[in-house]
C-alpha positions as CSV (number, residue, x, y, z in Angstrom):
1,M,0.0,0.0,0.0
2,T,1.4,3.4,-1.0
3,E,1.7,6.4,1.3
4,K,-1.3,8.1,-0.4
5,Q,-3.4,5.0,-0.2
6,S,-2.8,4.8,3.6
7,F,-5.1,7.8,4.0
8,K,-8.0,6.1,2.3
9,T,-10.8,5.2,4.8
10,E,-13.8,2.9,4.3
11,A,-16.6,2.0,6.7
12,I,-16.9,-1.8,7.0
13,T,-18.5,-4.2,9.5
14,Y,-17.2,-7.5,10.7
15,L,-18.5,-11.1,11.0
16,T,-20.5,-11.7,14.2
17,Y,-22.1,-14.6,16.0
18,A,-25.5,-13.4,14.7
19,D,-24.3,-14.1,11.2
20,V,-23.9,-17.8,11.9
21,N,-26.8,-18.1,14.4
22,D,-29.8,-17.3,12.2
23,G,-29.6,-13.6,13.1
24,R,-29.6,-14.2,16.9
25,A,-26.8,-12.3,18.6
26,S,-25.3,-13.4,21.9
27,T,-26.1,-11.5,25.0
28,L,-23.4,-9.8,27.0
29,E,-24.0,-12.3,29.8
30,N,-23.7,-15.2,27.3
31,F,-20.4,-13.8,26.0
32,R,-18.9,-13.2,29.4
33,G,-19.9,-16.7,30.5
34,Y,-18.3,-18.2,27.5
35,L,-15.1,-16.1,27.9
36,A,-14.8,-17.3,31.6
37,R,-14.0,-20.8,30.3
38,F,-10.7,-19.5,28.9
39,A,-7.3,-19.2,30.6
40,R,-6.6,-15.5,31.3
41,D,-2.9,-15.2,30.4
42,Q,-3.0,-17.3,27.3
43,T,-6.1,-15.4,26.0
44,I,-4.4,-12.0,26.6
45,M,-1.2,-13.2,24.9
46,F,-3.1,-14.6,21.9
47,C,-4.9,-11.2,21.4
48,I,-1.6,-9.3,21.8
49,Y,0.1,-11.4,19.3
50,S,-2.8,-11.2,16.8
51,N,-3.1,-7.5,17.2
52,S,0.6,-7.1,16.6
53,C,0.4,-9.2,13.4
54,L,-2.4,-7.1,11.9
55,F,-1.9,-3.7,13.5
56,G,1.8,-3.1,13.9
57,P,3.8,-0.3,12.2
58,D,2.3,-0.9,8.7
59,L,-0.8,1.2,8.4
60,G,-2.3,-0.8,5.6
61,W,-4.8,-3.6,6.0
62,N,-3.2,-7.0,5.2
63,W,-5.7,-9.6,4.1
64,F,-2.9,-12.2,3.7
65,R,-2.0,-12.0,7.4
66,H,-5.7,-11.8,8.5
67,D,-6.5,-15.0,6.5
68,A,-3.3,-16.7,7.8
69,L,-4.4,-16.1,11.4
70,V,-7.9,-17.4,10.7
71,R,-6.7,-20.5,9.0
72,R,-4.2,-21.3,11.8
73,Y,-6.3,-20.5,14.9
74,L,-10.0,-20.4,13.9
75,L,-12.3,-22.4,11.6
76,P,-11.2,-21.6,8.0
77,L,-14.9,-21.7,6.7
78,L,-15.4,-18.3,8.3
79,L,-13.4,-16.8,5.4
80,T,-16.3,-17.6,3.1
81,T,-19.2,-17.0,5.5
82,P,-21.4,-14.0,4.4
83,S,-22.4,-11.2,6.7
84,R,-26.0,-10.2,7.2
85,A,-25.1,-6.6,7.5
86,Q,-22.8,-5.9,4.5
87,P,-22.2,-7.7,1.2
88,G,-18.8,-8.7,0.0
89,R,-15.7,-9.7,2.0
90,I,-15.5,-8.5,5.6
91,P,-12.9,-9.2,8.3
92,I,-13.4,-11.5,11.3
93,L,-10.4,-10.2,13.2
94,H,-9.7,-6.5,13.9
95,R,-8.1,-4.1,16.4
96,H,-11.2,-3.2,18.2
97,L,-12.0,-6.9,18.9
98,F,-8.5,-7.6,20.3
99,L,-8.6,-4.6,22.6
100,F,-12.0,-5.6,23.8
101,L,-11.1,-9.2,24.5
102,I,-7.9,-8.2,26.3
103,K,-9.9,-5.9,28.5
104,E,-12.6,-8.4,29.3
105,A,-10.2,-11.3,29.8
106,T,-8.1,-9.3,32.2
107,V,-11.0,-9.0,34.7
108,R,-13.2,-12.1,33.8
109,C,-10.9,-15.1,32.9
110,P,-9.6,-17.5,35.5
111,V,-5.9,-18.4,35.6
112,I,-6.6,-21.9,34.4
113,G,-8.9,-22.7,31.5
114,L,-9.1,-23.3,27.8
115,D,-6.0,-22.5,25.7
116,P,-7.0,-20.3,22.8
117,W,-3.9,-21.3,20.9
118,T,-5.2,-24.8,20.5
119,E,-9.0,-24.8,20.9
120,R,-10.0,-23.4,17.5
121,N,-13.7,-24.4,17.7
122,D,-14.2,-22.6,21.1
123,L,-12.1,-19.7,20.1
124,T,-14.1,-19.2,16.9
125,T,-17.3,-19.0,18.9
126,L,-15.7,-16.6,21.4
127,I,-14.5,-14.2,18.8
128,L,-17.8,-14.1,16.9
129,M,-19.6,-13.5,20.2
130,A,-17.3,-10.7,21.0
131,N,-18.0,-9.0,17.7
132,D,-21.7,-8.9,18.7
133,H,-20.9,-6.3,21.4
134,L,-18.7,-3.7,19.8
135,G,-19.8,-0.2,18.8
136,F,-22.9,1.5,20.2
137,P,-26.6,0.8,19.7
138,Q,-28.2,3.4,17.4
139,A,-28.0,6.6,19.4
140,Q,-31.1,8.6,20.2
141,R,-31.4,11.5,17.8
142,I,-31.7,15.1,19.0
143,P,-34.1,17.4,17.1
144,G,-32.1,19.7,14.8
145,E,-28.8,17.9,15.6
146,N,-29.3,14.5,13.8
147,N,-25.6,14.2,12.9
148,L,-24.7,14.1,16.6
149,A,-25.9,10.5,16.8
150,L,-23.4,9.5,14.2
151,L,-20.7,11.6,15.8
152,A,-21.1,9.9,19.1
153,T,-20.3,6.6,17.5
154,L,-17.5,7.9,15.2
155,V,-15.6,9.4,18.1
156,V,-14.8,6.0,19.6
157,A,-14.7,4.2,16.2
158,G,-12.0,6.6,15.2
159,E,-9.9,5.8,18.3
160,T,-10.1,2.0,17.5
161,S,-9.6,2.5,13.8
162,R,-6.1,4.0,13.8
163,L,-7.2,7.6,13.1
164,P,-5.0,9.5,12.8
165,A,-1.9,7.6,11.7
166,W,0.5,6.7,14.5
167,R,3.5,8.1,12.7
168,H,2.0,11.6,12.6
169,K,1.2,11.5,16.3
170,M,4.6,10.1,17.3
171,V,6.6,12.8,15.5
172,R,4.4,15.8,16.3
173,T,5.5,16.4,19.9
174,A,9.1,16.0,19.0
175,L,8.7,18.7,16.4
176,I,6.9,21.0,18.8
177,L,9.6,20.7,21.4
178,K,12.5,21.2,19.0
179,Y,11.2,23.8,16.6
180,V,8.7,25.7,18.7
181,L,9.1,25.5,22.4
182,E,12.9,25.3,22.7
183,K,13.3,28.3,20.4
184,D,10.8,30.5,22.2
185,S,12.1,31.9,25.5
186,A,8.8,33.5,26.4
187,L,6.9,30.2,26.1
188,L,9.6,28.4,28.1
189,A,9.2,31.0,30.8
190,E,5.5,30.7,30.9
191,F,5.4,27.1,31.9
192,D,8.2,24.7,32.9
193,L,7.0,21.8,30.8
194,F,10.4,19.9,30.9
195,G,10.8,20.3,34.6
196,Q,7.2,19.3,35.4
197,F,7.4,16.2,33.2
198,E,10.6,15.1,34.7
199,R,9.2,15.5,38.2
200,A,6.1,13.5,37.3
201,V,7.9,10.6,35.6
202,G,11.4,10.5,36.8
203,L,13.4,11.1,33.6
204,P,13.9,13.9,31.1
205,L,11.2,14.5,28.5
206,N,13.5,14.2,25.5
207,T,14.9,10.9,26.9
208,Y,11.4,9.6,27.4
209,I,10.4,10.4,23.8
210,S,13.7,8.8,22.5
211,M,12.9,5.6,24.4
212,I,9.4,5.4,22.8
213,F,11.0,5.9,19.4
214,A,13.5,3.1,20.2
215,L,10.7,0.6,21.1
216,A,8.8,1.5,17.9
217,T,12.0,1.1,15.9
218,K,12.6,-2.4,17.4
219,H,9.1,-3.4,16.2
220,L,9.8,-2.0,12.8
221,G,12.8,-4.3,12.5
222,D,11.1,-7.5,13.5
223,Q,11.3,-10.1,10.7
224,P,8.3,-12.2,9.7
225,T,8.2,-16.0,10.3
226,P,8.2,-18.4,7.3
227,D,4.4,-18.2,6.9
228,Q,4.8,-14.4,6.7
229,L,3.3,-13.8,10.2
230,P,5.5,-11.5,12.3
231,A,7.3,-12.9,15.3
232,S,5.9,-12.1,18.7
233,Y,6.9,-8.6,19.8
234,S,8.5,-8.3,23.2
235,I,11.5,-6.7,25.0
236,G,13.3,-7.6,28.1
237,R,13.7,-5.6,31.3
238,N,17.4,-4.9,30.5
239,W,16.8,-3.9,26.9
240,F,18.1,-0.4,27.5
241,R,21.1,-1.7,29.5
242,D,23.7,-1.0,26.8
243,T,22.4,2.5,26.0
244,I,23.3,5.8,27.6
245,V,20.0,5.7,29.6
246,P,20.9,5.3,33.3
247,P,19.3,2.3,35.0
248,E,17.1,4.4,37.3
249,Q,15.7,6.2,34.3
250,A,14.9,3.0,32.5
251,T,13.2,1.8,35.6
252,A,11.1,5.0,35.8
253,F,10.3,4.6,32.1
254,F,8.9,1.1,32.4
255,R,7.0,2.1,35.6
256,D,5.2,4.8,33.6
257,V,4.4,2.8,30.4
258,S,3.8,-0.7,31.7
259,A,1.6,-2.7,34.1
260,T,1.1,-6.3,35.2
261,I,-2.1,-8.1,34.4
262,D,-3.3,-7.7,38.0
263,E,-2.5,-3.9,37.9
264,L,-4.4,-3.6,34.7
265,A,-7.4,-5.4,36.3
266,V,-7.5,-2.8,39.1
267,M,-7.3,0.1,36.6
268,I,-10.1,-1.4,34.4
269,G,-12.3,-2.1,37.4
270,S,-11.9,1.5,38.7
271,T,-13.0,3.2,35.4
272,P,-16.2,1.5,34.3
273,T,-17.8,3.6,31.5
274,H,-18.3,1.5,28.3
275,L,-17.0,-1.7,26.7
276,S,-14.9,0.3,24.3
277,D,-13.2,2.4,27.0
278,F,-9.5,1.4,26.6
279,R,-8.0,4.2,28.8
280,A,-6.1,1.6,30.8
281,F,-4.2,0.4,27.7
282,I,-3.6,4.0,26.6
283,A,-2.0,4.8,30.0
284,K,-0.1,1.5,30.1
285,P,0.5,0.1,26.6
286,L,3.1,-2.4,27.7
287,L,2.1,-5.6,29.6
288,Q,4.7,-6.8,32.0
289,I,4.9,-10.6,32.4
290,G,8.0,-11.6,34.5
291,D,11.0,-9.8,33.0
292,S,9.4,-9.3,29.6
293,Y,7.2,-6.5,28.2
294,Y,4.7,-7.0,25.4
295,A,3.0,-4.2,23.5
296,V,-0.8,-4.4,24.0
297,D,-1.2,-2.1,21.1
298,F,1.4,-0.4,18.8
299,D,-0.6,2.8,18.3
300,F,-1.2,3.2,22.0
301,L,2.5,2.8,22.6
302,A,3.3,5.4,20.0
303,S,0.8,7.8,21.5
304,K,2.8,8.0,24.7
305,A,5.1,10.3,22.8
306,D,2.2,12.5,21.8
307,N,-1.0,13.0,23.8
308,G,0.4,10.8,26.5
309,I,2.8,13.6,27.4
310,F,0.0,16.2,27.6
311,W,-2.1,13.9,29.9
312,K,0.9,13.0,32.1
313,V,1.5,16.7,32.8
314,V,-2.2,17.5,33.4
315,S,-2.6,14.6,35.8
316,S,0.6,15.6,37.7
317,L,-0.8,19.1,38.5
318,P,-2.5,19.2,41.9
319,T,-5.2,21.7,41.3
320,K,-7.8,22.4,38.6
321,R,-6.5,26.0,38.4
322,E,-3.0,24.7,37.5
323,Q,-4.4,22.2,35.1
324,D,-6.4,24.9,33.3
325,K,-3.4,27.1,33.1
326,F,-1.4,24.3,31.5
327,I,-4.2,23.5,29.0
328,A,-4.3,27.2,28.0
329,F,-0.5,27.2,27.7
330,W,-0.5,24.1,25.5
331,G,-3.2,25.6,23.3
332,K,-0.8,28.6,22.7
333,V,2.1,26.2,21.9
334,F,-0.1,24.3,19.4
335,E,-1.0,27.6,17.7
336,H,2.7,28.4,17.4
337,Y,3.3,24.9,16.0
338,A,0.6,25.3,13.4
339,N,2.1,28.7,12.4
340,W,5.5,27.1,12.1
341,L,4.1,24.4,9.8
342,F,2.4,26.7,7.5
343,E,5.3,29.2,7.3
344,R,7.7,26.3,6.6
345,F,5.8,24.2,4.1
346,A,2.9,26.3,2.7
347,T,5.3,28.9,1.5
348,S,7.4,26.4,-0.4
349,A,5.3,27.1,-3.5
350,E,6.1,30.5,-4.9
351,I,2.4,31.3,-5.5
352,N,1.5,30.9,-1.8
353,R,1.7,33.6,0.9
354,V,1.1,32.9,4.6
355,L,-0.3,35.7,6.8
356,I,0.0,34.9,10.6
357,D,-2.3,36.6,13.1
358,P,-4.0,38.9,10.5
359,R,-5.7,42.0,11.9
360,Y,-8.4,44.3,10.5
361,A,-7.1,47.4,8.8
362,D,-9.5,49.6,10.8
363,D,-9.0,47.8,14.1
364,E,-5.6,46.2,14.7
365,T,-6.7,45.0,18.2
366,N,-9.2,42.6,16.6
367,Q,-7.8,39.4,15.1
368,A,-9.5,38.3,11.8
369,C,-8.5,34.7,12.3
370,D,-5.4,32.7,13.3
371,A,-3.8,32.6,9.8
372,I,-4.6,33.2,6.1
373,I,-3.0,31.3,3.2
374,V,-3.2,33.3,-0.1
375,S,-2.7,31.2,-3.2
376,G,-3.1,33.3,-6.4
377,T,-6.7,34.7,-6.3
378,V,-7.8,32.3,-3.5
379,A,-7.5,33.0,0.2
380,C,-8.0,30.3,2.9
381,F,-8.9,31.7,6.3
382,L,-7.7,29.4,9.1
383,E,-8.9,29.1,12.7
384,Y,-7.0,26.6,14.9
385,K,-9.2,24.6,17.3
386,G,-8.6,21.7,19.7
387,S,-11.0,19.9,22.0
388,V,-10.8,17.5,24.9
389,F,-13.6,15.0,25.6
390,K,-14.4,14.0,29.1
391,A,-14.3,10.2,29.4
392,D,-17.8,10.0,30.7
393,S,-19.0,11.8,27.6
394,K,-16.7,10.2,25.1
395,Y,-17.6,6.5,25.8
396,T,-21.3,6.6,26.6
397,G,-22.6,6.8,23.1
398,D,-25.1,9.5,24.2
399,P,-24.9,12.3,21.6
400,S,-26.2,14.9,24.0
401,R,-23.3,14.6,26.5
402,P,-20.5,15.7,24.2
403,L,-22.7,18.6,23.0
404,R,-23.7,19.8,26.5
405,K,-20.7,19.1,28.7
406,G,-18.2,17.0,26.8
407,F,-15.4,19.6,26.2
């Protein structure tokens, strides 16, 4: 898949238990009872491995790997089973499914039970049942705001569908720090971002970002097995031992980005909002088992170098007043970053002119917009906006909550 093709999006569904059961879906109670027959650790590791196979560094969808996983671990006849919801070929395995199963298995599976690596009949039923319970029921429509029902679903669907691309999120903060914040003494004086982050995590911010990059690079270099499925992705506790990172900083890093299964179970149990609320994995994208660490999800790992930094600083500030001050500061930093991008790249074409912070001729105290890009006889007026969803609004599926109090 080419770089341009990687931006192409398409709405598709996936095969469910209802598709093979005369249209009758499993209940959530049925699904959880069936899941409770499986061994916890093996189920989690199967989902981590499968998620890594299909949703690693490559942004493109890989039918070959999908079908190889189905043929090896599920009933191959699923590949030709039609869906009742959508014609044509649809996936059985997908990222949302794996994250959902990891979350449910963490809190509902016993230590001893069925092994998903070998029990293909039972695993097939489990996966189809899980697919019955993803997404939201059709949201109640609000008069005059009918598109909000769709928005309530798409907000979470986008999070589990790799939007935006991990490579953009991963690089953005590094660019902001190097080309915006570190070059602006006024911004540096306004808020001590580097000091606050180091106090919160226990290592310098630039070192932290470099370590996330290193983990991602390790995954990029993994070679596929003879059947073209990637090898299992993991790193050891001493993986940074031969680098310039001091041992105490490596320990602090793993403490911030990883958790054991028992620790994840506590986190998941303390934040019950919706089945598709994966905040525990966003906060702790590495699963620690013994002296090894496994990436629950590659995109969540990469996001620790982007929005993970923002939330780490916010959560480290003791009062709402300080948090609001930082959020306002970060909004200003983002505006400087957007200006830097346009000045650096939009002006590369001779026909373009970029006007930053344009003011009205008859009132220079009044800003027209954040920026204007003039290209020949066309002018594009730009207004930079960012938003933050509260978790209890984002994951409920209720379209009225984001509208009324979600930001």
